[in-house]
mmCIF file as Biopython writes it, N, C-alpha, C and O atoms, coordinates in Angstrom:
data_model
#
loop_
_atom_site.group_PDB
_atom_site.id
_atom_site.type_symbol
_atom_site.label_atom_id
_atom_site.label_alt_id
_atom_site.label_comp_id
_atom_site.label_asym_id
_atom_site.label_entity_id
_atom_site.label_seq_id
_atom_site.pdbx_PDB_ins_code
_atom_site.Cartn_x
_atom_site.Cartn_y
_atom_site.Cartn_z
_atom_site.occupancy
_atom_site.B_iso_or_equiv
_atom_site.auth_seq_id
_atom_site.auth_asym_id
_atom_site.pdbx_PDB_model_num
ATOM 1   N N  . MET A ? 1  ? 13.233  -1.549  12.850  1.0 0.0 1  A 1 
ATOM 2   C CA . MET A ? 1  ? 12.494  -0.870  11.805  1.0 0.0 1  A 1 
ATOM 3   C C  . MET A ? 1  ? 12.635  -1.681  10.510  1.0 0.0 1  A 1 
ATOM 4   O O  . MET A ? 1  ? 13.735  -2.101  10.153  1.0 0.0 1  A 1 
ATOM 5   N N  . THR A ? 2  ? 11.528  -1.895  9.821   1.0 0.0 2  A 1 
ATOM 6   C CA . THR A ? 2  ? 11.502  -2.647  8.574   1.0 0.0 2  A 1 
ATOM 7   C C  . THR A ? 2  ? 10.896  -1.789  7.473   1.0 0.0 2  A 1 
ATOM 8   O O  . THR A ? 2  ? 9.858   -1.159  7.681   1.0 0.0 2  A 1 
ATOM 9   N N  . THR A ? 3  ? 11.526  -1.757  6.315   1.0 0.0 3  A 1 
ATOM 10  C CA . THR A ? 3  ? 10.992  -1.031  5.173   1.0 0.0 3  A 1 
ATOM 11  C C  . THR A ? 3  ? 10.855  -1.995  4.003   1.0 0.0 3  A 1 
ATOM 12  O O  . THR A ? 3  ? 11.805  -2.684  3.629   1.0 0.0 3  A 1 
ATOM 13  N N  . MET A ? 4  ? 9.651   -2.029  3.430   1.0 0.0 4  A 1 
ATOM 14  C CA . MET A ? 4  ? 9.365   -2.886  2.284   1.0 0.0 4  A 1 
ATOM 15  C C  . MET A ? 4  ? 8.678   -2.055  1.215   1.0 0.0 4  A 1 
ATOM 16  O O  . MET A ? 4  ? 7.906   -1.147  1.526   1.0 0.0 4  A 1 
ATOM 17  N N  . THR A ? 5  ? 8.957   -2.363  -0.041  1.0 0.0 5  A 1 
ATOM 18  C CA . THR A ? 5  ? 8.292   -1.693  -1.152  1.0 0.0 5  A 1 
ATOM 19  C C  . THR A ? 5  ? 7.453   -2.722  -1.902  1.0 0.0 5  A 1 
ATOM 20  O O  . THR A ? 5  ? 7.916   -3.810  -2.242  1.0 0.0 5  A 1 
ATOM 21  N N  . TYR A ? 6  ? 6.205   -2.338  -2.147  1.0 0.0 6  A 1 
ATOM 22  C CA . TYR A ? 6  ? 5.250   -3.204  -2.826  1.0 0.0 6  A 1 
ATOM 23  C C  . TYR A ? 6  ? 4.810   -2.547  -4.122  1.0 0.0 6  A 1 
ATOM 24  O O  . TYR A ? 6  ? 4.730   -1.322  -4.209  1.0 0.0 6  A 1 
ATOM 25  N N  . SER A ? 7  ? 4.528   -3.354  -5.120  1.0 0.0 7  A 1 
ATOM 26  C CA . SER A ? 7  ? 3.986   -2.886  -6.383  1.0 0.0 7  A 1 
ATOM 27  C C  . SER A ? 7  ? 2.478   -3.083  -6.312  1.0 0.0 7  A 1 
ATOM 28  O O  . SER A ? 7  ? 2.001   -4.205  -6.141  1.0 0.0 7  A 1 
ATOM 29  N N  . VAL A ? 8  ? 1.724   -1.983  -6.445  1.0 0.0 8  A 1 
ATOM 30  C CA . VAL A ? 8  ? 0.276   -2.014  -6.239  1.0 0.0 8  A 1 
ATOM 31  C C  . VAL A ? 8  ? -0.437  -1.535  -7.503  1.0 0.0 8  A 1 
ATOM 32  O O  . VAL A ? 8  ? -0.092  -0.497  -8.069  1.0 0.0 8  A 1 
ATOM 33  N N  . THR A ? 9  ? -1.430  -2.302  -7.934  1.0 0.0 9  A 1 
ATOM 34  C CA . THR A ? 9  ? -2.223  -1.929  -9.103  1.0 0.0 9  A 1 
ATOM 35  C C  . THR A ? 9  ? -3.575  -1.369  -8.662  1.0 0.0 9  A 1 
ATOM 36  O O  . THR A ? 9  ? -4.036  -1.606  -7.545  1.0 0.0 9  A 1 
ATOM 37  N N  . GLY A ? 10 ? -4.194  -0.621  -9.575  1.0 0.0 10 A 1 
ATOM 38  C CA . GLY A ? 10 ? -5.533  -0.090  -9.333  1.0 0.0 10 A 1 
ATOM 39  C C  . GLY A ? 10 ? -5.572  1.349   -8.866  1.0 0.0 10 A 1 
ATOM 40  O O  . GLY A ? 10 ? -6.652  1.930   -8.757  1.0 0.0 10 A 1 
ATOM 41  N N  . MET A ? 11 ? -4.429  1.933   -8.590  1.0 0.0 11 A 1 
ATOM 42  C CA . MET A ? 11 ? -4.381  3.312   -8.115  1.0 0.0 11 A 1 
ATOM 43  C C  . MET A ? 11 ? -4.343  4.262   -9.314  1.0 0.0 11 A 1 
ATOM 44  O O  . MET A ? 11 ? -3.545  4.078   -10.232 1.0 0.0 11 A 1 
ATOM 45  N N  . THR A ? 12 ? -5.225  5.296   -9.300  1.0 0.0 12 A 1 
ATOM 46  C CA . THR A ? 12 ? -5.300  6.195   -10.440 1.0 0.0 12 A 1 
ATOM 47  C C  . THR A ? 12 ? -5.172  7.672   -10.083 1.0 0.0 12 A 1 
ATOM 48  O O  . THR A ? 12 ? -4.965  8.503   -10.967 1.0 0.0 12 A 1 
ATOM 49  N N  . CYS A ? 13 ? -5.293  8.016   -8.781  1.0 0.0 13 A 1 
ATOM 50  C CA . CYS A ? 13 ? -5.323  9.431   -8.419  1.0 0.0 13 A 1 
ATOM 51  C C  . CYS A ? 13 ? -4.890  9.636   -6.961  1.0 0.0 13 A 1 
ATOM 52  O O  . CYS A ? 13 ? -4.594  8.677   -6.249  1.0 0.0 13 A 1 
ATOM 53  N N  . GLU A ? 14 ? -4.861  10.891  -6.537  1.0 0.0 14 A 1 
ATOM 54  C CA . GLU A ? 14 ? -4.472  11.215  -5.164  1.0 0.0 14 A 1 
ATOM 55  C C  . GLU A ? 14 ? -5.463  10.660  -4.133  1.0 0.0 14 A 1 
ATOM 56  O O  . GLU A ? 14 ? -5.078  10.355  -3.004  1.0 0.0 14 A 1 
ATOM 57  N N  . HIS A ? 15 ? -6.734  10.529  -4.520  1.0 0.0 15 A 1 
ATOM 58  C CA . HIS A ? 15 ? -7.704  9.916   -3.603  1.0 0.0 15 A 1 
ATOM 59  C C  . HIS A ? 15 ? -7.286  8.475   -3.299  1.0 0.0 15 A 1 
ATOM 60  O O  . HIS A ? 15 ? -7.375  8.023   -2.157  1.0 0.0 15 A 1 
ATOM 61  N N  . CYS A ? 16 ? -6.834  7.767   -4.321  1.0 0.0 16 A 1 
ATOM 62  C CA . CYS A ? 16 ? -6.345  6.395   -4.141  1.0 0.0 16 A 1 
ATOM 63  C C  . CYS A ? 16 ? -5.164  6.373   -3.178  1.0 0.0 16 A 1 
ATOM 64  O O  . CYS A ? 16 ? -5.101  5.536   -2.277  1.0 0.0 16 A 1 
ATOM 65  N N  . VAL A ? 17 ? -4.236  7.294   -3.376  1.0 0.0 17 A 1 
ATOM 66  C CA . VAL A ? 17 ? -3.058  7.391   -2.508  1.0 0.0 17 A 1 
ATOM 67  C C  . VAL A ? 17 ? -3.500  7.587   -1.066  1.0 0.0 17 A 1 
ATOM 68  O O  . VAL A ? 17 ? -2.987  6.924   -0.165  1.0 0.0 17 A 1 
ATOM 69  N N  . HIS A ? 18 ? -4.441  8.488   -0.840  1.0 0.0 18 A 1 
ATOM 70  C CA . HIS A ? 18 ? -4.929  8.770   0.512   1.0 0.0 18 A 1 
ATOM 71  C C  . HIS A ? 18 ? -5.601  7.539   1.121   1.0 0.0 18 A 1 
ATOM 72  O O  . HIS A ? 18 ? -5.355  7.204   2.280   1.0 0.0 18 A 1 
ATOM 73  N N  . ALA A ? 19 ? -6.452  6.864   0.337   1.0 0.0 19 A 1 
ATOM 74  C CA . ALA A ? 19 ? -7.168  5.686   0.849   1.0 0.0 19 A 1 
ATOM 75  C C  . ALA A ? 19 ? -6.203  4.573   1.232   1.0 0.0 19 A 1 
ATOM 76  O O  . ALA A ? 19 ? -6.353  3.961   2.289   1.0 0.0 19 A 1 
ATOM 77  N N  . VAL A ? 20 ? -5.215  4.306   0.383   1.0 0.0 20 A 1 
ATOM 78  C CA . VAL A ? 20 ? -4.237  3.256   0.665   1.0 0.0 20 A 1 
ATOM 79  C C  . VAL A ? 20 ? -3.388  3.634   1.876   1.0 0.0 20 A 1 
ATOM 80  O O  . VAL A ? 20 ? -3.145  2.801   2.749   1.0 0.0 20 A 1 
ATOM 81  N N  . THR A ? 21 ? -2.942  4.873   1.930   1.0 0.0 21 A 1 
ATOM 82  C CA . THR A ? 21 ? -2.127  5.337   3.057   1.0 0.0 21 A 1 
ATOM 83  C C  . THR A ? 21 ? -2.889  5.199   4.364   1.0 0.0 21 A 1 
ATOM 84  O O  . THR A ? 21 ? -2.336  4.737   5.363   1.0 0.0 21 A 1 
ATOM 85  N N  . GLU A ? 22 ? -4.151  5.595   4.362   1.0 0.0 22 A 1 
ATOM 86  C CA . GLU A ? 22 ? -4.974  5.519   5.578   1.0 0.0 22 A 1 
ATOM 87  C C  . GLU A ? 22 ? -5.122  4.082   6.064   1.0 0.0 22 A 1 
ATOM 88  O O  . GLU A ? 22 ? -4.968  3.818   7.257   1.0 0.0 22 A 1 
ATOM 89  N N  . GLU A ? 23 ? -5.415  3.159   5.170   1.0 0.0 23 A 1 
ATOM 90  C CA . GLU A ? 23 ? -5.590  1.759   5.579   1.0 0.0 23 A 1 
ATOM 91  C C  . GLU A ? 23 ? -4.284  1.135   6.050   1.0 0.0 23 A 1 
ATOM 92  O O  . GLU A ? 23 ? -4.275  0.391   7.030   1.0 0.0 23 A 1 
ATOM 93  N N  . LEU A ? 24 ? -3.183  1.427   5.366   1.0 0.0 24 A 1 
ATOM 94  C CA . LEU A ? 24 ? -1.903  0.870   5.800   1.0 0.0 24 A 1 
ATOM 95  C C  . LEU A ? 24 ? -1.486  1.440   7.149   1.0 0.0 24 A 1 
ATOM 96  O O  . LEU A ? 24 ? -0.877  0.734   7.952   1.0 0.0 24 A 1 
ATOM 97  N N  . THR A ? 25 ? -1.802  2.699   7.408   1.0 0.0 25 A 1 
ATOM 98  C CA . THR A ? 25 ? -1.485  3.317   8.693   1.0 0.0 25 A 1 
ATOM 99  C C  . THR A ? 25 ? -2.204  2.595   9.829   1.0 0.0 25 A 1 
ATOM 100 O O  . THR A ? 25 ? -1.685  2.515   10.943  1.0 0.0 25 A 1 
ATOM 101 N N  . ARG A ? 26 ? -3.379  2.077   9.554   1.0 0.0 26 A 1 
ATOM 102 C CA . ARG A ? 26 ? -4.137  1.333   10.575  1.0 0.0 26 A 1 
ATOM 103 C C  . ARG A ? 26 ? -3.460  0.041   10.987  1.0 0.0 26 A 1 
ATOM 104 O O  . ARG A ? 26 ? -3.791  -0.535  12.024  1.0 0.0 26 A 1 
ATOM 105 N N  . LEU A ? 27 ? -2.500  -0.425  10.171  1.0 0.0 27 A 1 
ATOM 106 C CA . LEU A ? 27 ? -1.731  -1.620  10.530  1.0 0.0 27 A 1 
ATOM 107 C C  . LEU A ? 27 ? -0.625  -1.301  11.525  1.0 0.0 27 A 1 
ATOM 108 O O  . LEU A ? 27 ? 0.071   -2.196  12.004  1.0 0.0 27 A 1 
ATOM 109 N N  . GLY A ? 28 ? -0.469  -0.018  11.830  1.0 0.0 28 A 1 
ATOM 110 C CA . GLY A ? 28 ? 0.567   0.378   12.774  1.0 0.0 28 A 1 
ATOM 111 C C  . GLY A ? 28 ? 1.876   0.742   12.110  1.0 0.0 28 A 1 
ATOM 112 O O  . GLY A ? 28 ? 2.918   0.764   12.766  1.0 0.0 28 A 1 
ATOM 113 N N  . VAL A ? 29 ? 1.842   1.028   10.812  1.0 0.0 29 A 1 
ATOM 114 C CA . VAL A ? 29 ? 3.078   1.426   10.143  1.0 0.0 29 A 1 
ATOM 115 C C  . VAL A ? 29 ? 3.452   2.845   10.548  1.0 0.0 29 A 1 
ATOM 116 O O  . VAL A ? 29 ? 2.593   3.643   10.924  1.0 0.0 29 A 1 
ATOM 117 N N  . THR A ? 30 ? 4.727   3.147   10.466  1.0 0.0 30 A 1 
ATOM 118 C CA . THR A ? 30 ? 5.197   4.470   10.871  1.0 0.0 30 A 1 
ATOM 119 C C  . THR A ? 30 ? 5.290   5.432   9.700   1.0 0.0 30 A 1 
ATOM 120 O O  . THR A ? 30 ? 5.268   6.648   9.893   1.0 0.0 30 A 1 
ATOM 121 N N  . GLU A ? 31 ? 5.397   4.890   8.461   1.0 0.0 31 A 1 
ATOM 122 C CA . GLU A ? 31 ? 5.503   5.761   7.291   1.0 0.0 31 A 1 
ATOM 123 C C  . GLU A ? 31 ? 5.048   5.026   6.042   1.0 0.0 31 A 1 
ATOM 124 O O  . GLU A ? 31 ? 5.331   3.841   5.865   1.0 0.0 31 A 1 
ATOM 125 N N  . VAL A ? 32 ? 4.330   5.750   5.170   1.0 0.0 32 A 1 
ATOM 126 C CA . VAL A ? 32 ? 3.907   5.219   3.874   1.0 0.0 32 A 1 
ATOM 127 C C  . VAL A ? 32 ? 4.269   6.252   2.814   1.0 0.0 32 A 1 
ATOM 128 O O  . VAL A ? 32 ? 3.905   7.422   2.935   1.0 0.0 32 A 1 
ATOM 129 N N  . ASN A ? 33 ? 4.982   5.824   1.778   1.0 0.0 33 A 1 
ATOM 130 C CA . ASN A ? 33 ? 5.308   6.690   0.641   1.0 0.0 33 A 1 
ATOM 131 C C  . ASN A ? 33 ? 4.804   6.011   -0.623  1.0 0.0 33 A 1 
ATOM 132 O O  . ASN A ? 33 ? 5.055   4.827   -0.847  1.0 0.0 33 A 1 
ATOM 133 N N  . VAL A ? 34 ? 4.092   6.773   -1.448  1.0 0.0 34 A 1 
ATOM 134 C CA . VAL A ? 34 ? 3.523   6.225   -2.676  1.0 0.0 34 A 1 
ATOM 135 C C  . VAL A ? 34 ? 4.055   6.998   -3.880  1.0 0.0 34 A 1 
ATOM 136 O O  . VAL A ? 34 ? 4.003   8.227   -3.917  1.0 0.0 34 A 1 
ATOM 137 N N  . GLU A ? 35 ? 4.567   6.257   -4.861  1.0 0.0 35 A 1 
ATOM 138 C CA . GLU A ? 35 ? 4.920   6.827   -6.165  1.0 0.0 35 A 1 
ATOM 139 C C  . GLU A ? 35 ? 3.812   6.387   -7.107  1.0 0.0 35 A 1 
ATOM 140 O O  . GLU A ? 35 ? 3.820   5.265   -7.614  1.0 0.0 35 A 1 
ATOM 141 N N  . LEU A ? 36 ? 2.854   7.288   -7.335  1.0 0.0 36 A 1 
ATOM 142 C CA . LEU A ? 36 ? 1.671   6.976   -8.128  1.0 0.0 36 A 1 
ATOM 143 C C  . LEU A ? 36 ? 2.013   6.825   -9.606  1.0 0.0 36 A 1 
ATOM 144 O O  . LEU A ? 36 ? 2.645   7.694   -10.207 1.0 0.0 36 A 1 
ATOM 145 N N  . VAL A ? 37 ? 1.583   5.708   -10.175 1.0 0.0 37 A 1 
ATOM 146 C CA . VAL A ? 37 ? 1.647   5.466   -11.611 1.0 0.0 37 A 1 
ATOM 147 C C  . VAL A ? 37 ? 0.212   5.171   -12.035 1.0 0.0 37 A 1 
ATOM 148 O O  . VAL A ? 37 ? -0.231  4.023   -12.007 1.0 0.0 37 A 1 
ATOM 149 N N  . ALA A ? 38 ? -0.503  6.217   -12.427 1.0 0.0 38 A 1 
ATOM 150 C CA . ALA A ? 38 ? -1.922  6.080   -12.762 1.0 0.0 38 A 1 
ATOM 151 C C  . ALA A ? 38 ? -2.128  5.030   -13.838 1.0 0.0 38 A 1 
ATOM 152 O O  . ALA A ? 38 ? -1.554  5.113   -14.924 1.0 0.0 38 A 1 
ATOM 153 N N  . GLY A ? 39 ? -2.954  4.041   -13.524 1.0 0.0 39 A 1 
ATOM 154 C CA . GLY A ? 39 ? -3.254  2.989   -14.481 1.0 0.0 39 A 1 
ATOM 155 C C  . GLY A ? 39 ? -2.199  1.910   -14.582 1.0 0.0 39 A 1 
ATOM 156 O O  . GLY A ? 39 ? -2.365  0.951   -15.335 1.0 0.0 39 A 1 
ATOM 157 N N  . GLY A ? 40 ? -1.121  2.049   -13.841 1.0 0.0 40 A 1 
ATOM 158 C CA . GLY A ? 40 ? -0.049  1.054   -13.867 1.0 0.0 40 A 1 
ATOM 159 C C  . GLY A ? 40 ? 0.199   0.514   -12.470 1.0 0.0 40 A 1 
ATOM 160 O O  . GLY A ? 40 ? -0.704  0.492   -11.634 1.0 0.0 40 A 1 
ATOM 161 N N  . ALA A ? 41 ? 1.409   0.086   -12.226 1.0 0.0 41 A 1 
ATOM 162 C CA . ALA A ? 41 ? 1.791   -0.434  -10.910 1.0 0.0 41 A 1 
ATOM 163 C C  . ALA A ? 41 ? 2.516   0.664   -10.143 1.0 0.0 41 A 1 
ATOM 164 O O  . ALA A ? 41 ? 3.619   1.070   -10.511 1.0 0.0 41 A 1 
ATOM 165 N N  . SER A ? 42 ? 1.889   1.138   -9.077  1.0 0.0 42 A 1 
ATOM 166 C CA . SER A ? 42 ? 2.477   2.169   -8.226  1.0 0.0 42 A 1 
ATOM 167 C C  . SER A ? 42 ? 3.390   1.527   -7.193  1.0 0.0 42 A 1 
ATOM 168 O O  . SER A ? 42 ? 3.133   0.409   -6.747  1.0 0.0 42 A 1 
ATOM 169 N N  . SER A ? 43 ? 4.454   2.225   -6.808  1.0 0.0 43 A 1 
ATOM 170 C CA . SER A ? 43 ? 5.344   1.748   -5.751  1.0 0.0 43 A 1 
ATOM 171 C C  . SER A ? 43 ? 4.861   2.291   -4.414  1.0 0.0 43 A 1 
ATOM 172 O O  . SER A ? 43 ? 4.709   3.499   -4.234  1.0 0.0 43 A 1 
ATOM 173 N N  . VAL A ? 44 ? 4.623   1.380   -3.484  1.0 0.0 44 A 1 
ATOM 174 C CA . VAL A ? 44 ? 4.173   1.760   -2.145  1.0 0.0 44 A 1 
ATOM 175 C C  . VAL A ? 44 ? 5.223   1.262   -1.158  1.0 0.0 44 A 1 
ATOM 176 O O  . VAL A ? 44 ? 5.399   0.056   -0.983  1.0 0.0 44 A 1 
ATOM 177 N N  . THR A ? 45 ? 5.917   2.198   -0.515  1.0 0.0 45 A 1 
ATOM 178 C CA . THR A ? 45 ? 6.957   1.857   0.452   1.0 0.0 45 A 1 
ATOM 179 C C  . THR A ? 45 ? 6.402   2.045   1.853   1.0 0.0 45 A 1 
ATOM 180 O O  . THR A ? 45 ? 5.894   3.111   2.204   1.0 0.0 45 A 1 
ATOM 181 N N  . VAL A ? 46 ? 6.510   0.984   2.648   1.0 0.0 46 A 1 
ATOM 182 C CA . VAL A ? 46 ? 5.933   0.954   3.988   1.0 0.0 46 A 1 
ATOM 183 C C  . VAL A ? 46 ? 7.049   0.726   5.007   1.0 0.0 46 A 1 
ATOM 184 O O  . VAL A ? 46 ? 7.835   -0.213  4.878   1.0 0.0 46 A 1 
ATOM 185 N N  . THR A ? 47 ? 7.112   1.582   6.010   1.0 0.0 47 A 1 
ATOM 186 C CA . THR A ? 47 ? 8.057   1.414   7.108   1.0 0.0 47 A 1 
ATOM 187 C C  . THR A ? 47 ? 7.268   1.077   8.365   1.0 0.0 47 A 1 
ATOM 188 O O  . THR A ? 47 ? 6.297   1.756   8.699   1.0 0.0 47 A 1 
ATOM 189 N N  . SER A ? 48 ? 7.689   0.025   9.060   1.0 0.0 48 A 1 
ATOM 190 C CA . SER A ? 48 ? 6.991   -0.418  10.267  1.0 0.0 48 A 1 
ATOM 191 C C  . SER A ? 48 ? 8.005   -0.929  11.288  1.0 0.0 48 A 1 
ATOM 192 O O  . SER A ? 48 ? 9.158   -1.210  10.961  1.0 0.0 48 A 1 
ATOM 193 N N  . ASP A ? 49 ? 7.546   -1.041  12.520  1.0 0.0 49 A 1 
ATOM 194 C CA . ASP A ? 49 ? 8.418   -1.535  13.585  1.0 0.0 49 A 1 
ATOM 195 C C  . ASP A ? 49 ? 8.745   -3.011  13.395  1.0 0.0 49 A 1 
ATOM 196 O O  . ASP A ? 49 ? 9.845   -3.459  13.721  1.0 0.0 49 A 1 
ATOM 197 N N  . ALA A ? 50 ? 7.775   -3.770  12.863  1.0 0.0 50 A 1 
ATOM 198 C CA . ALA A ? 50 ? 7.953   -5.202  12.646  1.0 0.0 50 A 1 
ATOM 199 C C  . ALA A ? 50 ? 7.525   -5.532  11.219  1.0 0.0 50 A 1 
ATOM 200 O O  . ALA A ? 50 ? 6.720   -4.809  10.632  1.0 0.0 50 A 1 
ATOM 201 N N  . PRO A ? 51 ? 8.051   -6.610  10.660  1.0 0.0 51 A 1 
ATOM 202 C CA . PRO A ? 51 ? 7.642   -6.999  9.310   1.0 0.0 51 A 1 
ATOM 203 C C  . PRO A ? 51 ? 6.138   -7.267  9.233   1.0 0.0 51 A 1 
ATOM 204 O O  . PRO A ? 51 ? 5.540   -7.781  10.179  1.0 0.0 51 A 1 
ATOM 205 N N  . LEU A ? 52 ? 5.536   -6.911  8.095   1.0 0.0 52 A 1 
ATOM 206 C CA . LEU A ? 52 ? 4.119   -7.166  7.856   1.0 0.0 52 A 1 
ATOM 207 C C  . LEU A ? 52 ? 3.991   -8.275  6.817   1.0 0.0 52 A 1 
ATOM 208 O O  . LEU A ? 52 ? 4.771   -8.336  5.867   1.0 0.0 52 A 1 
ATOM 209 N N  . SER A ? 53 ? 3.016   -9.140  7.000   1.0 0.0 53 A 1 
ATOM 210 C CA . SER A ? 53 ? 2.816   -10.222 6.038   1.0 0.0 53 A 1 
ATOM 211 C C  . SER A ? 53 ? 2.180   -9.682  4.769   1.0 0.0 53 A 1 
ATOM 212 O O  . SER A ? 53 ? 1.451   -8.690  4.809   1.0 0.0 53 A 1 
ATOM 213 N N  . PRO A ? 54 ? 2.450   -10.329 3.646   1.0 0.0 54 A 1 
ATOM 214 C CA . PRO A ? 54 ? 1.781   -9.932  2.405   1.0 0.0 54 A 1 
ATOM 215 C C  . PRO A ? 54 ? 0.255   -10.024 2.530   1.0 0.0 54 A 1 
ATOM 216 O O  . PRO A ? 54 ? -0.471  -9.251  1.904   1.0 0.0 54 A 1 
ATOM 217 N N  . GLU A ? 55 ? -0.218  -10.964 3.334   1.0 0.0 55 A 1 
ATOM 218 C CA . GLU A ? 55 ? -1.663  -11.103 3.554   1.0 0.0 55 A 1 
ATOM 219 C C  . GLU A ? 55 ? -2.236  -9.880  4.253   1.0 0.0 55 A 1 
ATOM 220 O O  . GLU A ? 55 ? -3.334  -9.437  3.917   1.0 0.0 55 A 1 
ATOM 221 N N  . ALA A ? 56 ? -1.510  -9.327  5.222   1.0 0.0 56 A 1 
ATOM 222 C CA . ALA A ? 56 ? -1.962  -8.121  5.921   1.0 0.0 56 A 1 
ATOM 223 C C  . ALA A ? 56 ? -1.984  -6.930  4.977   1.0 0.0 56 A 1 
ATOM 224 O O  . ALA A ? 56 ? -2.914  -6.125  5.012   1.0 0.0 56 A 1 
ATOM 225 N N  . ILE A ? 57 ? -0.965  -6.815  4.134   1.0 0.0 57 A 1 
ATOM 226 C CA . ILE A ? 57 ? -0.916  -5.728  3.151   1.0 0.0 57 A 1 
ATOM 227 C C  . ILE A ? 57 ? -2.073  -5.880  2.170   1.0 0.0 57 A 1 
ATOM 228 O O  . ILE A ? 57 ? -2.768  -4.906  1.881   1.0 0.0 57 A 1 
ATOM 229 N N  . SER A ? 58 ? -2.286  -7.082  1.657   1.0 0.0 58 A 1 
ATOM 230 C CA . SER A ? 58 ? -3.375  -7.336  0.709   1.0 0.0 58 A 1 
ATOM 231 C C  . SER A ? 58 ? -4.729  -7.013  1.311   1.0 0.0 58 A 1 
ATOM 232 O O  . SER A ? 58 ? -5.583  -6.431  0.642   1.0 0.0 58 A 1 
ATOM 233 N N  . ALA A ? 59 ? -4.937  -7.384  2.565   1.0 0.0 59 A 1 
ATOM 234 C CA . ALA A ? 59 ? -6.209  -7.107  3.229   1.0 0.0 59 A 1 
ATOM 235 C C  . ALA A ? 59 ? -6.429  -5.606  3.388   1.0 0.0 59 A 1 
ATOM 236 O O  . ALA A ? 59 ? -7.546  -5.122  3.208   1.0 0.0 59 A 1 
ATOM 237 N N  . ALA A ? 60 ? -5.381  -4.873  3.721   1.0 0.0 60 A 1 
ATOM 238 C CA . ALA A ? 60 ? -5.500  -3.414  3.864   1.0 0.0 60 A 1 
ATOM 239 C C  . ALA A ? 60 ? -5.794  -2.770  2.510   1.0 0.0 60 A 1 
ATOM 240 O O  . ALA A ? 60 ? -6.604  -1.846  2.431   1.0 0.0 60 A 1 
ATOM 241 N N  . LEU A ? 61 ? -5.147  -3.245  1.449   1.0 0.0 61 A 1 
ATOM 242 C CA . LEU A ? 61 ? -5.413  -2.721  0.111   1.0 0.0 61 A 1 
ATOM 243 C C  . LEU A ? 61 ? -6.848  -2.991  -0.301  1.0 0.0 61 A 1 
ATOM 244 O O  . LEU A ? 61 ? -7.503  -2.125  -0.881  1.0 0.0 61 A 1 
ATOM 245 N N  . ASP A ? 62 ? -7.339  -4.184  -0.008  1.0 0.0 62 A 1 
ATOM 246 C CA . ASP A ? 62 ? -8.715  -4.544  -0.340  1.0 0.0 62 A 1 
ATOM 247 C C  . ASP A ? 62 ? -9.707  -3.668  0.427   1.0 0.0 62 A 1 
ATOM 248 O O  . ASP A ? 62 ? -10.728 -3.252  -0.121  1.0 0.0 62 A 1 
ATOM 249 N N  . GLU A ? 63 ? -9.407  -3.397  1.675   1.0 0.0 63 A 1 
ATOM 250 C CA . GLU A ? 63 ? -10.267 -2.540  2.500   1.0 0.0 63 A 1 
ATOM 251 C C  . GLU A ? 63 ? -10.290 -1.111  1.967   1.0 0.0 63 A 1 
ATOM 252 O O  . GLU A ? 63 ? -11.310 -0.429  2.061   1.0 0.0 63 A 1 
ATOM 253 N N  . ALA A ? 64 ? -9.175  -0.657  1.411   1.0 0.0 64 A 1 
ATOM 254 C CA . ALA A ? 64 ? -9.074  0.711   0.890   1.0 0.0 64 A 1 
ATOM 255 C C  . ALA A ? 64 ? -9.846  0.877   -0.412  1.0 0.0 64 A 1 
ATOM 256 O O  . ALA A ? 64 ? -10.295 1.979   -0.728  1.0 0.0 64 A 1 
ATOM 257 N N  . GLY A ? 65 ? -10.006 -0.205  -1.169  1.0 0.0 65 A 1 
ATOM 258 C CA . GLY A ? 65 ? -10.688 -0.123  -2.455  1.0 0.0 65 A 1 
ATOM 259 C C  . GLY A ? 65 ? -10.276 -1.283  -3.336  1.0 0.0 65 A 1 
ATOM 260 O O  . GLY A ? 65 ? -9.918  -2.349  -2.835  1.0 0.0 65 A 1 
ATOM 261 N N  . ASP A ? 66 ? -10.322 -1.088  -4.630  1.0 0.0 66 A 1 
ATOM 262 C CA . ASP A ? 66 ? -10.002 -2.153  -5.579  1.0 0.0 66 A 1 
ATOM 263 C C  . ASP A ? 66 ? -8.519  -2.111  -5.948  1.0 0.0 66 A 1 
ATOM 264 O O  . ASP A ? 66 ? -8.158  -1.954  -7.114  1.0 0.0 66 A 1 
ATOM 265 N N  . TYR A ? 67 ? -7.671  -2.255  -4.930  1.0 0.0 67 A 1 
ATOM 266 C CA . TYR A ? 67 ? -6.220  -2.204  -5.110  1.0 0.0 67 A 1 
ATOM 267 C C  . TYR A ? 67 ? -5.656  -3.571  -4.792  1.0 0.0 67 A 1 
ATOM 268 O O  . TYR A ? 67 ? -6.134  -4.252  -3.885  1.0 0.0 67 A 1 
ATOM 269 N N  . ARG A ? 68 ? -4.630  -3.979  -5.546  1.0 0.0 68 A 1 
ATOM 270 C CA . ARG A ? 68 ? -4.045  -5.298  -5.393  1.0 0.0 68 A 1 
ATOM 271 C C  . ARG A ? 68 ? -2.530  -5.223  -5.477  1.0 0.0 68 A 1 
ATOM 272 O O  . ARG A ? 68 ? -1.971  -4.356  -6.148  1.0 0.0 68 A 1 
ATOM 273 N N  . LEU A ? 69 ? -1.870  -6.158  -4.777  1.0 0.0 69 A 1 
ATOM 274 C CA . LEU A ? 69 ? -0.439  -6.317  -4.980  1.0 0.0 69 A 1 
ATOM 275 C C  . LEU A ? 69 ? -0.251  -6.835  -6.397  1.0 0.0 69 A 1 
ATOM 276 O O  . LEU A ? 69 ? -0.935  -7.772  -6.808  1.0 0.0 69 A 1 
ATOM 277 N N  . ALA A ? 70 ? 0.661   -6.242  -7.141  1.0 0.0 70 A 1 
ATOM 278 C CA . ALA A ? 70 ? 0.908   -6.697  -8.517  1.0 0.0 70 A 1 
ATOM 279 C C  . ALA A ? 70 ? 1.330   -8.155  -8.493  1.0 0.0 70 A 1 
ATOM 280 O O  . ALA A ? 70 ? 2.157   -8.558  -7.675  1.0 0.0 70 A 1 
ATOM 281 N N  . GLY A ? 71 ? 0.769   -8.928  -9.374  1.0 0.0 71 A 1 
ATOM 282 C CA . GLY A ? 71 ? 1.083   -10.351 -9.433  1.0 0.0 71 A 1 
ATOM 283 C C  . GLY A ? 71 ? 0.211   -11.200 -8.535  1.0 0.0 71 A 1 
ATOM 284 O O  . GLY A ? 71 ? 0.355   -12.422 -8.512  1.0 0.0 71 A 1 
ATOM 285 N N  . SER A ? 72 ? -0.704  -10.569 -7.783  1.0 0.0 72 A 1 
ATOM 286 C CA . SER A ? 72 ? -1.589  -11.343 -6.895  1.0 0.0 72 A 1 
ATOM 287 C C  . SER A ? 72 ? -2.901  -11.631 -7.574  1.0 0.0 72 A 1 
ATOM 288 O O  . SER A ? 72 ? -3.773  -12.270 -6.986  1.0 0.0 72 A 1 
#
């Protein structure tokens, strides 16, 4: 089991949380927890059976909407 926390920008509401959670779940993660910081960098903690590449996370965020890993 691997747990990683990412800083994600572009999230402003619960709809954003749902969209990001749904896309990350499609990667096969077992758990997603989001600490929403509207207009700032939200903390997104992802638990999965195997490590996920930053590219896979970025692609899922892009698919969910206009969300980005902070610093990307």
